[in-house]
C-alpha positions as CSV (number, residue, x, y, z in Angstrom):
1,M,120.9,122.1,0.8
2,K,117.8,123.0,2.7
3,E,118.7,126.7,2.3
4,T,119.0,126.3,-1.5
5,E,115.6,124.7,-1.6
6,H,114.1,127.5,0.5
7,K,115.5,130.1,-1.9
8,N,114.4,128.3,-5.0
9,P,110.9,126.8,-4.3
10,L,110.1,127.0,-8.0
11,C,112.5,124.1,-8.6
12,K,110.0,121.8,-6.8
13,N,107.3,122.8,-9.4
14,V,109.4,122.4,-12.5
15,P,108.1,118.8,-13.3
16,S,104.5,119.8,-13.0
17,L,105.0,123.0,-14.9
18,L,106.8,121.1,-17.7
19,S,104.0,118.5,-17.9
20,S,101.4,121.2,-18.1
21,F,103.3,123.0,-20.8
22,V,103.7,119.9,-22.9
23,D,100.0,118.9,-22.5
24,T,98.9,122.4,-23.6
25,F,101.3,122.3,-26.6
26,V,99.9,118.9,-27.7
27,D,96.3,120.0,-27.2
28,F,96.9,123.2,-29.2
29,T,98.4,121.2,-32.0
30,V,95.9,118.4,-32.4
31,S,92.8,120.5,-31.7
32,G,93.3,122.9,-34.5
33,G,94.6,125.7,-32.3
34,L,92.3,125.6,-29.2
35,F,93.4,126.7,-25.7
36,L,91.3,125.0,-23.0
37,L,90.4,127.0,-19.9
38,N,91.6,125.4,-16.7
39,P,88.7,123.3,-15.2
40,D,87.2,124.4,-12.0
41,P,89.3,122.6,-9.3
42,K,86.1,121.9,-7.3
43,T,84.7,119.8,-10.2
44,S,87.9,118.4,-11.7
45,Q,88.4,115.4,-9.5
46,N,89.7,112.2,-11.2
47,V,86.4,110.3,-10.6
48,R,83.1,112.0,-10.0
49,E,79.5,110.9,-10.2
50,P,78.1,111.2,-13.7
51,T,75.2,113.7,-14.2
52,T,72.0,111.8,-14.3
53,R,69.3,114.2,-13.1
54,L,68.9,118.0,-13.3
55,P,66.0,120.2,-12.4
56,R,64.1,122.2,-15.0
57,V,66.1,125.1,-16.5
58,D,65.0,128.3,-18.2
59,R,66.7,127.4,-21.6
60,L,67.5,123.8,-22.6
61,I,69.0,123.1,-26.0
62,A,69.3,119.6,-27.5
63,I,71.6,118.8,-30.4
64,G,71.6,115.6,-32.4
65,D,74.3,113.4,-33.9
66,L,77.4,115.3,-35.2
67,H,79.4,112.4,-36.8
68,G,82.8,114.0,-37.3
69,D,81.6,117.1,-39.2
70,L,83.2,120.1,-37.4
71,E,81.8,122.8,-39.7
72,K,78.2,121.6,-39.6
73,S,78.6,121.1,-35.8
74,K,79.5,124.8,-35.5
75,Q,76.5,125.8,-37.6
76,A,74.2,124.0,-35.3
77,L,75.8,125.7,-32.2
78,R,75.5,129.1,-33.8
79,L,71.9,128.4,-34.8
80,A,71.1,128.2,-31.1
81,G,73.2,131.3,-30.3
82,L,75.6,129.1,-28.2
83,I,78.9,130.3,-29.9
84,N,80.1,133.4,-31.8
85,G,82.2,133.6,-34.9
86,S,85.3,132.9,-32.8
87,D,83.8,129.7,-31.4
88,Q,83.5,131.2,-27.9
89,W,80.6,130.3,-25.6
90,T,77.8,132.9,-25.9
91,G,75.0,130.7,-24.4
92,G,75.0,132.3,-21.0
93,T,73.2,130.1,-18.5
94,A,71.7,127.8,-21.0
95,T,71.9,124.0,-20.5
96,V,72.9,122.1,-23.7
97,V,72.7,118.4,-24.3
98,Q,74.5,116.8,-27.2
99,I,72.8,113.4,-27.7
100,G,75.9,111.4,-28.7
101,D,77.5,110.0,-31.9
102,V,80.3,112.5,-32.3
103,L,82.5,109.7,-33.6
104,D,82.6,108.1,-37.1
105,R,81.5,109.0,-40.6
106,G,83.4,112.3,-40.6
107,D,87.0,113.5,-40.6
108,D,87.2,115.9,-37.6
109,E,86.2,113.7,-34.6
110,I,89.1,114.7,-32.3
111,K,88.6,118.4,-33.1
112,I,84.9,118.2,-32.2
113,L,85.8,116.5,-28.9
114,Y,88.2,119.3,-28.1
115,L,85.6,122.0,-29.1
116,L,82.9,120.4,-26.9
117,E,85.3,120.2,-24.0
118,K,86.2,123.8,-24.4
119,L,82.6,124.8,-24.5
120,K,81.9,122.8,-21.3
121,R,84.5,124.8,-19.4
122,E,83.4,128.1,-20.8
123,A,79.7,127.4,-20.2
124,E,80.5,126.4,-16.6
125,K,82.2,129.7,-16.0
126,S,79.1,131.5,-17.3
127,G,76.7,129.5,-15.1
128,G,75.6,127.3,-18.0
129,K,76.1,123.6,-18.6
130,F,77.2,121.6,-21.7
131,I,76.5,117.9,-21.3
132,T,77.7,115.3,-23.8
133,M,76.2,111.8,-24.1
134,N,77.3,108.4,-25.3
135,G,75.9,107.1,-28.6
136,N,76.3,103.7,-30.2
137,H,79.3,104.9,-32.2
138,E,81.1,105.9,-29.0
139,I,80.5,102.4,-27.6
140,M,81.5,100.8,-30.9
141,N,84.8,102.7,-31.1
142,I,85.7,101.9,-27.5
143,E,85.2,98.2,-28.5
144,A,87.5,98.8,-31.5
145,D,84.6,98.5,-34.0
146,F,85.8,101.0,-36.7
147,R,83.6,100.0,-39.6
148,Y,82.3,103.6,-40.0
149,A,85.7,105.4,-39.5
150,T,86.8,107.4,-42.5
151,E,90.3,107.4,-44.1
152,M,90.9,110.9,-42.9
153,G,89.4,110.0,-39.5
154,L,92.1,107.4,-39.1
155,K,94.7,109.9,-40.2
156,E,93.5,112.4,-37.6
157,F,94.1,109.8,-34.9
158,E,97.5,108.8,-36.3
159,D,98.5,112.5,-36.1
160,W,97.2,112.7,-32.6
161,A,99.2,109.7,-31.6
162,N,102.4,111.1,-33.1
163,W,102.1,114.3,-31.1
164,Y,101.0,112.5,-27.9
165,C,104.1,110.3,-28.1
166,I,106.3,113.4,-28.7
167,G,104.8,114.9,-25.6
168,N,105.5,111.8,-23.6
169,K,109.2,111.8,-24.8
170,M,109.5,115.4,-23.7
171,K,108.1,114.5,-20.3
172,S,110.4,111.6,-19.9
173,L,113.4,114.0,-20.1
174,C,112.3,115.4,-16.7
175,G,113.4,113.2,-13.8
176,G,110.7,114.4,-11.5
177,L,107.9,113.0,-13.6
178,E,106.5,109.5,-13.6
179,K,107.6,107.6,-16.7
180,P,104.7,107.7,-19.3
181,K,103.1,104.4,-20.2
182,D,103.6,103.0,-23.7
183,L,100.6,104.2,-25.7
184,F,100.6,101.1,-28.0
185,S,101.1,98.5,-25.3
186,G,99.4,95.2,-26.3
187,I,98.4,96.5,-29.8
188,P,99.5,94.5,-32.8
189,L,101.9,96.1,-35.3
190,A,99.9,94.9,-38.3
191,F,96.5,93.5,-39.2
192,K,96.2,90.7,-41.8
193,S,92.8,91.5,-43.2
194,M,93.6,95.2,-43.7
195,A,95.5,97.3,-46.2
196,K,98.9,98.3,-44.9
197,E,98.4,102.0,-45.3
198,Y,95.7,101.9,-42.6
199,H,97.6,100.0,-39.9
200,N,99.1,103.0,-38.2
201,G,95.7,104.8,-38.1
202,V,93.9,101.8,-36.7
203,R,96.6,101.2,-34.1
204,A,96.4,104.9,-33.0
205,R,92.6,104.7,-32.9
206,I,92.7,101.6,-30.7
207,A,95.2,103.1,-28.4
208,A,93.2,106.3,-28.0
209,L,89.8,104.9,-27.6
210,R,90.1,101.5,-25.8
211,P,89.0,101.4,-22.2
212,D,91.3,103.7,-20.2
213,G,92.8,105.0,-23.5
214,P,93.8,108.7,-23.3
215,I,91.0,110.0,-25.5
216,A,88.4,107.7,-24.0
217,R,89.4,108.5,-20.4
218,R,89.7,112.2,-21.0
219,F,86.6,112.9,-23.1
220,L,84.3,109.9,-23.3
221,S,84.3,108.9,-19.7
222,E,82.8,112.3,-18.9
223,N,79.8,111.5,-21.1
224,T,76.5,110.5,-19.6
225,T,74.4,107.7,-21.1
226,V,71.0,108.6,-19.7
227,L,70.0,112.0,-18.6
228,V,66.8,113.6,-17.0
229,V,66.4,117.3,-17.2
230,G,63.2,118.6,-15.7
231,D,60.3,116.6,-17.4
232,S,62.5,115.3,-20.3
233,V,64.7,112.2,-20.4
234,F,67.5,112.1,-23.0
235,V,69.0,108.9,-24.4
236,H,70.7,108.2,-27.7
237,G,68.6,105.3,-28.8
238,G,65.7,104.8,-26.4
239,L,64.8,103.5,-23.0
240,L,62.6,100.5,-22.2
241,K,60.9,99.8,-18.8
242,Q,63.6,97.3,-17.9
243,H,66.4,99.9,-18.4
244,V,64.7,102.3,-16.0
245,E,64.1,99.5,-13.5
246,Y,67.8,98.5,-13.7
247,G,68.6,102.1,-12.6
248,L,69.6,105.2,-14.6
249,E,72.3,106.2,-12.1
250,R,73.6,102.6,-12.2
251,I,73.8,102.6,-16.0
252,N,75.8,105.9,-16.0
253,R,78.2,104.7,-13.4
254,E,78.8,101.3,-15.0
255,V,79.4,102.8,-18.5
256,R,81.8,105.4,-17.0
257,D,83.7,102.7,-15.1
258,W,83.9,100.5,-18.3
259,I,85.3,103.4,-20.3
260,N,87.9,104.1,-17.5
261,G,89.1,100.5,-17.8
262,L,87.5,99.2,-14.6
263,M,85.1,96.6,-16.1
264,G,86.9,94.7,-18.8
265,K,87.0,95.2,-22.6
266,S,83.3,94.5,-23.4
267,A,80.6,97.0,-23.0
268,P,77.7,96.4,-20.6
269,G,74.9,94.3,-22.0
270,Y,72.4,97.2,-22.1
271,C,74.7,99.0,-24.6
272,K,74.7,96.1,-27.1
273,G,72.0,94.7,-29.3
274,R,68.9,96.1,-30.9
275,H,67.2,96.7,-27.6
276,A,70.2,98.6,-26.1
277,V,69.9,102.1,-24.8
278,V,72.2,103.4,-27.6
279,W,70.8,101.2,-30.3
280,L,67.0,101.1,-29.8
281,R,64.8,102.3,-32.7
282,K,61.3,101.5,-31.4
283,F,60.5,105.2,-31.1
284,S,62.6,106.7,-33.8
285,D,62.2,104.7,-37.0
286,E,60.3,106.7,-39.6
287,E,59.4,103.6,-41.6
288,K,57.7,101.9,-38.7
289,K,55.0,103.1,-36.4
290,C,56.3,104.3,-33.0
291,D,55.6,101.8,-30.2
292,C,53.8,104.3,-28.1
293,S,52.7,101.7,-25.6
294,A,56.3,100.7,-24.8
295,L,57.2,104.4,-24.6
296,E,54.4,105.0,-22.1
297,H,55.5,102.1,-19.9
298,A,59.1,103.5,-19.9
299,L,58.1,107.1,-19.1
300,A,55.7,106.0,-16.4
301,T,58.6,104.5,-14.4
302,I,60.5,107.9,-14.3
303,P,58.7,110.2,-11.9
304,G,57.9,113.7,-13.4
305,V,59.1,112.8,-16.9
306,K,56.6,113.2,-19.8
307,R,58.8,113.0,-22.9
308,M,61.8,111.1,-24.3
309,I,64.3,112.9,-26.5
310,M,66.5,110.7,-28.7
311,G,68.9,110.7,-31.7
312,H,70.4,107.7,-33.5
313,T,67.9,107.5,-36.4
314,I,68.1,110.1,-39.1
315,Q,64.9,112.0,-39.5
316,E,64.9,113.0,-43.2
317,K,62.1,115.5,-42.6
318,G,63.7,117.2,-39.7
319,I,63.1,117.2,-35.9
320,N,59.7,115.9,-35.2
321,A,57.4,114.4,-32.5
322,V,55.2,111.4,-32.3
323,C,53.0,109.7,-29.6
324,D,51.4,113.0,-28.5
325,N,54.7,114.8,-28.4
326,R,56.1,112.2,-26.0
327,A,58.8,110.9,-28.4
328,I,61.0,113.7,-29.8
329,R,63.5,112.6,-32.6
330,I,66.3,115.1,-33.1
331,D,68.9,113.4,-35.4
332,V,68.6,115.3,-38.7
333,G,71.6,113.6,-40.3
334,L,73.5,116.8,-40.1
335,S,77.0,115.4,-41.0
336,R,78.1,115.4,-44.6
337,G,79.2,111.9,-43.9
338,C,75.6,110.9,-43.4
339,Y,72.7,112.8,-44.9
340,D,74.1,116.4,-45.0
341,G,70.9,117.5,-43.4
342,L,70.1,121.2,-42.7
343,P,71.1,122.1,-39.2
344,E,68.3,122.0,-36.6
345,V,68.3,122.0,-32.8
346,L,65.5,121.6,-30.2
347,E,64.8,124.2,-27.6
348,I,62.8,123.7,-24.5
349,N,62.0,126.9,-22.6
350,G,61.2,127.3,-18.9
351,N,57.5,126.6,-19.5
352,S,58.3,123.3,-21.1
353,E,57.4,124.5,-24.6
354,L,59.1,122.7,-27.5
355,L,60.6,124.7,-30.3
356,V,62.7,123.9,-33.3
357,L,65.5,126.3,-34.3
358,T,66.1,125.6,-38.0
359,A,68.3,126.7,-40.9
360,N,65.6,125.6,-43.3
361,P,64.6,128.6,-45.6
362,L,61.2,127.1,-46.2
363,Y,60.2,128.3,-42.7
364,Q,61.2,131.9,-43.0
365,N,57.6,133.0,-43.6
366,K,55.9,130.9,-41.0
367,N,53.7,132.7,-38.5
368,K,54.9,130.9,-35.3
369,V,58.2,132.6,-34.8
370,Y,59.6,132.3,-31.4
371,L,62.7,134.4,-31.7
372,A,62.8,138.1,-32.3
373,P,62.7,139.2,-36.0
374,D,66.2,140.6,-35.8
375,S,67.7,137.6,-34.0
376,K,70.7,135.9,-35.6
377,E,70.0,132.6,-33.9
378,G,67.8,131.1,-36.6
379,L,64.1,130.6,-36.8
380,G,62.1,129.2,-33.9
381,L,59.0,127.1,-34.6
382,L,56.6,125.3,-32.4
383,L,57.3,121.6,-32.7
384,P,54.7,120.1,-35.1
385,D,52.4,117.5,-33.6
386,Y,52.5,113.9,-35.0
387,E,53.8,114.7,-38.5
388,P,57.4,115.6,-39.4
389,K,57.7,118.9,-41.2
390,Q,58.9,119.0,-44.8
391,V,62.4,120.2,-45.5
392,E,64.6,120.9,-48.5
393,V,67.7,118.8,-48.6
394,K,70.8,119.2,-50.7
395,A,71.3,116.5,-53.3
């Protein structure tokens, strides 16, 4: 027997090879045909510290809310020269921050999650970074609040669950693998207040996104909630002084642990309510004057930081700055499920200069062009002080 095992060492690896093949097959099917590069084994541990602070980088790109619109998401990425026509990473050593709210309002949520994961791995191999953040809609979905899910969004999760279960059945045929857990354990078969045709999609969405659910654990637990890069702090809604005093690293660790199923079903308190880090609008509401005093108090408690960059609240006039360029609002309502805004992204160069890369044709003849005239990355404009710029928006 020992001699047979010595001659056929491959036999010992059959279970892990089968599992890897099945996972790749399911990924390819539900992601719209993507193959994910193997992660770097040095950074692919089960639990690792979330990224909270990074030094200043030569090129920093910030992208606002995506809300389930795959095509518009790709337009924003191409605008910044981060992907080519085949959706491969072309951003080199750039650092990219996506400010959260990938989920809800659109039909391609899972496909976007896979695309961003692919770009994370490709960027890492090129010396770059692609960091995704939690928005209020990620928090809502983990808590099974699906008010803003679309009908096709539910169908996408239902299709994912079908393939995931097929994969688990294939794995269960191999005696050397641990028996897969029941994906739908503890989830009701029906919901009284809901039309029957949505039951399967809602069950699949709960299973995927609940704490320690497969999609939550695989994709969302890798998100950060608060991030400092150089002299900029990123957060989906906004930070108050009490949030900073509570501890940025602590916030990131606790949200990660909650998503991984280690802290119960309910989100931490600083992720819920109108003063939450993912819900705050004190600095982003266009209809109300920005609370510059509260902003100053929060920024003063983070050494070396001079601006806060946030999403969450749609800026109908495009990316803009208030409070002497210390509050930067980057949610342009890009998704067709929201405002169908023209793609815009923020760029911060190594000198800490703020620029807007925009698809807006109104700015083709402006004088302050940052990118070379023959660039295919879009137009670069110095961020306007105080007032948002005017944009054309489709009806």
